[in-house]
C-alpha positions as CSV (number, residue, x, y, z in Angstrom):
1,M,74.1,98.8,74.4
2,D,77.2,97.4,76.2
3,L,78.4,100.0,78.7
4,Y,82.0,99.7,77.8
5,A,81.3,99.9,74.1
6,A,79.2,103.1,74.6
7,L,82.0,104.7,76.6
8,R,84.5,104.0,73.9
9,E,82.5,106.2,71.5
10,R,84.8,109.0,72.6
11,Q,87.8,109.9,70.4
12,S,91.2,108.7,71.7
13,D,93.2,111.3,73.5
14,P,96.1,109.5,75.2
15,A,97.8,112.6,76.3
16,G,94.7,114.0,77.8
17,S,95.4,117.4,76.2
18,D,91.8,118.1,75.1
19,P,89.6,118.7,78.1
20,E,86.5,118.7,75.9
21,L,87.1,115.1,75.0
22,G,87.2,114.3,78.7
23,G,83.9,116.1,79.1
24,I,82.3,114.1,76.3
25,Y,83.6,110.9,77.9
26,L,82.2,111.7,81.3
27,R,78.9,112.8,80.0
28,T,78.6,109.5,78.1
29,L,79.5,107.8,81.4
30,R,76.7,109.6,83.2
31,R,74.1,108.9,80.4
32,V,74.9,105.2,79.9
33,S,75.6,104.1,83.5
34,G,72.3,105.6,84.5
35,E,70.5,103.2,82.1
36,E,72.6,100.0,82.4
37,H,73.2,97.5,85.2
38,L,76.5,98.5,86.9
39,G,78.0,95.5,88.5
40,I,81.6,94.9,89.6
41,R,82.7,93.8,86.2
42,E,81.1,96.9,84.5
43,V,82.7,99.2,87.0
44,L,86.1,97.7,86.3
45,R,85.6,97.9,82.6
46,I,85.3,101.7,82.7
47,P,88.9,102.9,81.8
48,E,89.2,106.0,83.9
49,I,87.5,104.5,86.9
50,R,89.7,101.4,86.6
51,A,92.7,103.7,86.4
52,A,91.7,105.5,89.6
53,M,91.3,102.1,91.4
54,L,94.5,100.7,90.0
55,G,96.5,103.7,91.0
56,T,95.0,103.6,94.5
57,F,95.8,99.9,94.8
58,V,99.4,100.5,93.8
59,V,99.8,103.4,96.3
60,M,98.2,101.4,99.1
61,L,100.3,98.4,98.3
62,G,103.4,100.6,98.8
63,F,102.0,102.0,102.0
64,G,101.2,98.5,103.2
65,I,104.8,97.6,102.6
66,L,106.0,100.6,104.6
67,A,103.6,100.5,107.5
68,P,105.0,97.5,109.5
69,V,108.6,98.6,109.0
70,L,108.4,102.3,109.7
71,P,108.5,102.1,113.5
72,N,111.6,99.9,113.5
73,Y,113.2,102.3,110.9
74,A,112.6,105.1,113.4
75,R,114.2,103.2,116.2
76,S,117.3,102.7,114.0
77,F,118.0,106.4,114.7
78,G,118.4,105.6,118.4
79,V,115.1,107.3,119.5
80,G,112.6,106.1,122.1
81,Y,109.0,104.9,121.6
82,D,107.6,108.4,122.1
83,A,109.6,109.6,119.2
84,V,108.3,106.7,117.1
85,G,104.7,107.9,117.9
86,L,105.7,111.4,116.8
87,L,106.9,110.1,113.4
88,I,103.7,108.1,112.8
89,S,101.4,110.9,113.8
90,A,103.4,113.6,111.8
91,F,102.0,112.2,108.5
92,S,98.4,112.0,109.8
93,F,98.6,115.4,111.4
94,A,99.9,117.1,108.3
95,R,97.2,115.5,106.2
96,L,94.6,116.6,108.7
97,V,95.7,120.2,108.7
98,S,95.9,120.2,104.8
99,D,92.5,118.7,104.2
100,P,90.4,121.9,104.4
101,F,92.6,123.7,101.9
102,V,93.2,121.1,99.2
103,G,89.7,121.4,97.8
104,R,90.4,124.9,96.4
105,F,93.3,123.6,94.4
106,I,91.2,120.7,93.0
107,D,88.5,123.1,92.0
108,R,91.0,125.4,90.3
109,Y,93.4,122.9,88.6
110,G,91.3,119.8,88.2
111,E,91.5,116.2,89.5
112,R,93.9,114.9,86.9
113,A,96.6,117.4,87.7
114,M,96.2,117.3,91.4
115,S,96.0,113.6,91.8
116,T,99.2,113.3,89.7
117,F,100.9,116.1,91.6
118,G,99.9,114.7,95.0
119,A,101.3,111.3,94.1
120,V,104.6,112.7,92.8
121,W,104.8,114.9,96.0
122,V,104.4,111.8,98.2
123,G,106.9,109.9,96.2
124,I,109.6,112.5,96.3
125,S,109.0,113.1,100.1
126,S,109.4,109.3,100.7
127,I,112.7,109.3,98.8
128,A,113.8,112.2,100.9
129,A,112.8,110.4,104.1
130,G,114.8,107.3,103.0
131,L,117.8,109.5,102.6
132,A,117.3,111.6,105.8
133,P,120.5,111.7,107.8
134,T,118.8,112.6,111.1
135,F,115.6,111.7,112.8
136,P,114.2,115.3,112.8
137,L,114.6,115.4,109.1
138,L,112.9,112.1,108.8
139,V,109.9,113.5,110.7
140,L,109.9,116.6,108.6
141,F,109.9,114.7,105.3
142,R,107.1,112.3,106.4
143,A,105.0,115.3,107.5
144,V,105.5,116.9,104.1
145,G,104.4,113.7,102.5
146,G,101.1,113.9,104.5
147,V,100.2,117.1,102.6
148,G,100.7,115.3,99.3
149,S,98.6,112.4,100.6
150,A,95.7,114.8,101.4
151,L,95.8,116.3,97.9
152,F,96.1,112.9,96.2
153,F,93.2,111.2,97.9
154,A,90.9,114.2,97.9
155,A,91.5,114.6,94.1
156,L,90.6,111.0,93.5
157,L,87.5,111.1,95.6
158,S,86.4,114.3,93.9
159,F,87.0,112.6,90.5
160,L,84.9,109.6,91.4
161,L,82.0,111.6,92.8
162,R,82.0,114.0,89.9
163,S,82.3,111.3,87.3
164,V,79.7,108.8,88.4
165,P,76.0,109.5,88.6
166,A,74.7,109.7,92.2
167,E,72.4,106.7,91.7
168,R,75.5,104.5,90.8
169,S,78.1,106.0,93.1
170,G,77.5,103.6,96.0
171,R,78.6,100.6,93.9
172,V,81.6,102.4,92.5
173,M,82.7,103.5,96.0
174,G,82.3,99.9,97.2
175,V,84.7,98.6,94.6
176,Y,87.0,101.5,95.1
177,Y,87.3,100.9,98.9
178,A,87.9,97.2,98.2
179,A,90.9,98.2,96.0
180,F,92.1,100.4,98.8
181,N,91.9,97.7,101.4
182,V,93.3,94.9,99.3
183,G,96.3,97.0,98.4
184,F,97.1,97.8,102.0
185,I,96.6,94.2,103.2
186,A,98.7,92.7,100.4
187,G,101.5,95.1,101.1
188,G,101.8,94.1,104.8
189,P,103.5,90.7,104.4
190,L,105.9,92.1,101.7
191,G,107.1,94.9,104.0
192,G,109.1,92.6,106.3
193,L,110.7,90.7,103.4
194,T,111.6,94.0,101.7
195,A,113.3,95.3,104.8
196,R,115.0,92.0,105.5
197,W,116.5,91.8,102.0
198,F,117.3,95.4,101.3
199,G,117.4,97.2,104.6
200,L,115.0,99.2,106.8
201,A,114.9,102.2,104.5
202,S,114.0,100.2,101.4
203,P,110.2,100.2,102.0
204,L,110.3,104.0,101.7
205,Y,111.8,103.7,98.2
206,V,109.3,101.0,97.3
207,Y,106.5,103.3,98.5
208,A,108.0,106.2,96.5
209,G,108.1,104.0,93.4
210,A,104.5,103.0,93.8
211,C,103.5,106.6,94.1
212,L,105.4,107.6,91.0
213,I,103.9,104.7,89.0
214,A,100.5,105.8,90.1
215,A,101.2,109.3,89.0
216,V,102.0,108.1,85.5
217,V,98.8,106.1,85.4
218,F,96.7,109.1,86.5
219,W,98.3,111.5,84.1
220,K,97.9,109.2,81.1
221,T,94.4,108.0,81.9
222,L,92.3,110.4,84.0
223,R,90.2,113.1,82.4
224,D,88.9,116.1,84.3
225,P,85.1,116.1,84.8
226,V,83.2,118.9,83.1
227,R,83.1,122.2,85.1
228,H,81.2,125.4,85.1
229,E,83.3,128.4,83.9
230,S,82.6,130.2,87.2
231,E,83.5,127.3,89.4
232,T,87.0,128.4,90.4
233,R,85.7,131.8,91.4
234,R,82.9,130.3,93.5
235,G,84.9,127.8,95.5
236,G,85.2,128.3,99.2
237,I,84.4,126.6,102.5
238,R,82.0,129.4,103.4
239,R,79.9,128.8,100.3
240,L,79.2,125.2,101.2
241,P,75.6,124.3,102.1
242,W,76.0,124.2,105.9
243,N,72.5,122.7,106.4
244,R,71.6,119.6,108.4
245,P,72.1,117.0,105.5
246,F,75.6,118.3,104.8
247,I,76.5,118.4,108.5
248,T,75.1,114.9,108.9
249,V,77.4,113.6,106.1
250,L,80.4,115.1,107.8
251,V,79.5,113.8,111.2
252,V,78.8,110.2,109.9
253,N,82.2,110.2,108.1
254,G,84.0,111.4,111.3
255,V,82.2,108.9,113.5
256,Y,83.0,106.0,111.1
257,L,86.7,106.8,111.1
258,W,86.6,107.4,114.8
259,I,85.5,103.8,115.1
260,I,88.2,102.5,112.7
261,G,90.9,104.3,114.6
262,A,89.6,103.6,118.1
263,V,88.5,100.0,117.7
264,F,90.5,98.3,115.0
265,Q,93.8,100.2,115.5
266,T,93.8,100.7,119.3
267,L,91.4,98.7,121.4
268,V,91.3,95.4,119.5
269,P,95.1,94.8,119.6
270,L,95.2,95.7,123.3
271,F,92.1,93.9,124.4
272,G,92.9,90.8,122.3
273,T,96.2,90.3,124.0
274,S,94.9,91.1,127.5
275,T,94.3,88.4,130.1
276,D,90.5,88.8,129.4
277,I,90.9,87.2,125.9
278,G,94.4,85.8,126.0
279,L,95.3,85.8,122.3
280,S,98.8,86.1,121.0
281,I,99.8,88.9,118.6
282,T,99.4,86.4,115.8
283,G,95.9,85.5,117.1
284,V,94.9,89.1,117.1
285,G,96.2,89.5,113.6
286,F,94.0,86.5,112.6
287,A,91.0,88.1,114.3
288,L,91.6,91.4,112.5
289,G,92.0,89.4,109.2
290,V,88.5,87.9,109.8
291,A,87.1,91.4,110.2
292,T,88.9,92.6,107.1
293,A,87.6,89.6,105.1
294,T,83.9,90.2,106.1
295,E,84.3,93.9,105.4
296,L,85.7,93.2,101.9
297,V,82.9,90.8,101.1
298,A,80.3,93.3,102.2
299,L,81.6,96.4,100.5
300,Y,80.0,96.0,97.1
301,P,76.6,94.8,98.5
302,A,76.7,97.9,100.8
303,G,77.2,100.2,97.9
304,K,74.5,98.4,95.9
305,A,72.1,98.7,98.8
306,S,72.8,102.4,99.2
307,D,72.1,103.0,95.5
308,R,68.9,101.0,95.5
309,R,67.4,101.6,99.0
310,G,68.9,105.0,99.7
311,R,71.8,106.2,101.9
312,R,69.5,106.8,104.9
313,A,67.9,103.4,104.8
314,V,71.3,101.8,104.8
315,L,73.1,104.0,107.3
316,I,70.5,103.9,110.1
317,P,70.7,100.1,110.7
318,A,74.4,100.0,109.8
319,L,75.4,102.7,112.3
320,A,73.2,101.0,115.0
321,G,74.9,97.7,114.2
322,L,78.3,99.4,114.4
323,A,77.4,100.8,117.8
324,L,76.0,97.5,119.1
325,T,78.9,95.3,117.9
326,T,81.5,97.8,119.2
327,A,79.9,97.9,122.7
328,L,79.4,94.1,122.6
329,L,83.0,93.5,121.7
330,G,84.2,94.8,125.1
331,Q,81.9,92.3,126.9
332,V,83.1,89.0,125.4
333,S,85.4,86.8,127.3
334,T,86.5,84.0,125.0
335,P,88.7,84.1,121.8
336,L,85.9,82.5,119.7
337,A,83.4,85.1,120.8
338,F,86.0,87.9,120.2
339,I,86.6,86.7,116.6
340,V,82.9,86.2,115.8
341,V,81.9,89.7,117.0
342,L,84.8,91.2,115.1
343,G,83.5,89.4,112.0
344,A,80.1,91.0,112.6
345,L,81.8,94.4,113.2
346,G,83.5,94.1,109.8
347,V,80.1,93.8,108.1
348,A,78.7,96.8,110.0
349,S,81.9,98.7,109.1
350,A,81.3,98.1,105.4
351,Y,77.7,99.2,105.5
352,S,78.6,102.2,107.5
353,G,81.6,103.2,105.5
354,V,80.4,103.1,101.9
355,P,77.3,105.5,102.0
356,P,78.9,108.7,103.3
357,A,80.9,109.5,100.1
358,P,77.9,109.0,97.8
359,M,75.8,110.9,100.3
360,L,78.3,113.8,100.0
361,S,77.8,113.7,96.2
362,D,74.1,114.0,96.8
363,V,74.2,117.1,98.9
364,A,77.3,119.0,97.7
365,P,76.9,121.5,94.8
366,E,78.7,120.5,91.6
367,E,80.8,123.6,91.5
368,L,82.0,123.0,95.1
369,K,82.7,119.3,95.0
370,G,86.4,119.7,95.5
371,T,86.0,122.0,98.5
372,A,83.3,119.7,100.0
373,V,85.6,116.7,99.6
374,G,88.4,118.5,101.5
375,V,86.1,119.3,104.4
376,F,84.7,115.8,104.3
377,R,88.2,114.3,104.6
378,F,89.2,116.7,107.3
379,V,86.3,115.6,109.6
380,G,87.1,112.0,108.8
381,D,90.8,112.4,109.6
382,L,89.8,114.3,112.8
383,G,87.8,111.4,114.0
384,F,90.6,109.0,113.1
385,V,93.0,111.0,115.2
386,L,90.7,111.6,118.2
387,G,89.3,108.1,118.4
388,P,92.5,106.4,119.5
389,L,93.2,109.1,122.0
390,V,89.8,108.8,123.7
391,A,89.9,105.0,123.5
392,G,93.3,104.7,125.1
393,W,92.4,107.1,127.8
394,S,89.1,105.4,128.7
395,A,90.7,101.9,128.6
396,G,93.4,103.1,131.0
397,S,91.0,104.9,133.3
398,F,87.9,102.6,133.3
399,G,88.8,99.3,131.7
400,F,88.2,97.8,128.3
401,G,84.5,97.2,128.7
402,T,83.8,100.8,129.4
403,A,86.2,101.9,126.7
404,F,84.3,100.0,124.0
405,I,81.0,101.5,125.2
406,V,82.4,105.0,125.2
407,T,83.7,104.5,121.7
408,A,80.3,103.3,120.5
409,I,78.4,106.3,121.8
410,P,79.1,108.6,118.8
411,A,77.9,106.0,116.4
412,L,74.7,105.7,118.4
413,L,74.2,109.4,118.4
414,S,74.8,109.6,114.6
415,V,71.9,107.2,114.1
416,A,69.6,109.9,115.6
417,L,71.1,112.5,113.3
418,V,70.7,110.5,110.1
419,A,67.1,109.7,111.2
420,S,66.4,113.4,111.5
421,I,67.0,114.1,107.8
422,K,65.2,113.1,104.6
423,E,66.8,110.7,102.0
424,T,69.5,112.6,100.1
425,M,69.9,110.4,97.0
426,N,67.2,112.2,95.0
427,S,67.5,115.6,96.7
428,R,69.1,117.3,93.8
429,G,66.4,116.5,91.4
430,S,63.5,117.2,93.8
């Protein structure tokens, strides 16, 4: 039977008013997708999965438009570079603080309502930021938006992990992350044009519009996964399974985003333009583009491998490769070697970044998925915040070569942690 045809057996409920129909739909998805080949085309033909990816693409397109312009918009208020850093970090810090708490709302009110509400929240806060008359209010409205971002992305991840069978979740997450990355990349070049044509505040309004469009898509298309009646009463961080497999998942996610923040966003731009490598800013952008391209190409194969070979089998060599390429990057001395190693790092990043979310689905109880996602994202965001701080400090104190090695150490340690646990993919059924 064709996967899409089987999924369309459900009755139409455009308004999403009948949760039982959503349950029928997602049970059908679980039954059929476990029996059929699930390639990229099959993933994109599933209406609700496609809606989640389309909404994410739209949001990240808007965020990509905003990202290159926001520092200059902050400067238009007459503030210094330190204040610009405060504005950028306010959004991330608010998201970090909110991550542990959003899960309880997802468990209580459902992914459909919370993804919609989170997208609307971010949209309204962005409009407010565009209208802010003073810099302190701009910082405040951006920070408020970070709370909505935490809710929005956690709800979407919870939806995907609940909706897709564990043995297929790697492939779905590979396609999802590709939509995430492509949206952000495509938005970057549009940001400068938007600001040039309509003013520095205009990207904030574009971002707001993208969020509100995504909210409409989510509300009209997503259906809440089936839940146990007792689920909202059982939610809570203390009830999560704080065993070695669960802690391993959290650590791996934190280490992966530590590398992303420390290497791609901090060390690579600085090292690439240093006298050691001698690239221009445009050259560094090209090098990062190569890494992004290799990562995009590897995302779906990484998900496929994690479904077929297991999360542990993929993560051990991937994290080892991530540590090796990170350390090696600081030892190169020519632009060509710099770009080649970055390309290899992009592949290692894909194979390290896809398995943690499916692995979380393996080890987190169904009734606590939303709470587990909140904690998972908190640890990831914590790594993303701490990585650049440690990388910048070590580069300034000991040089780039040492900084890359220091950055690679957590990835190497996480290899030992993953090796110490059993494969998680079939743990629920064993």
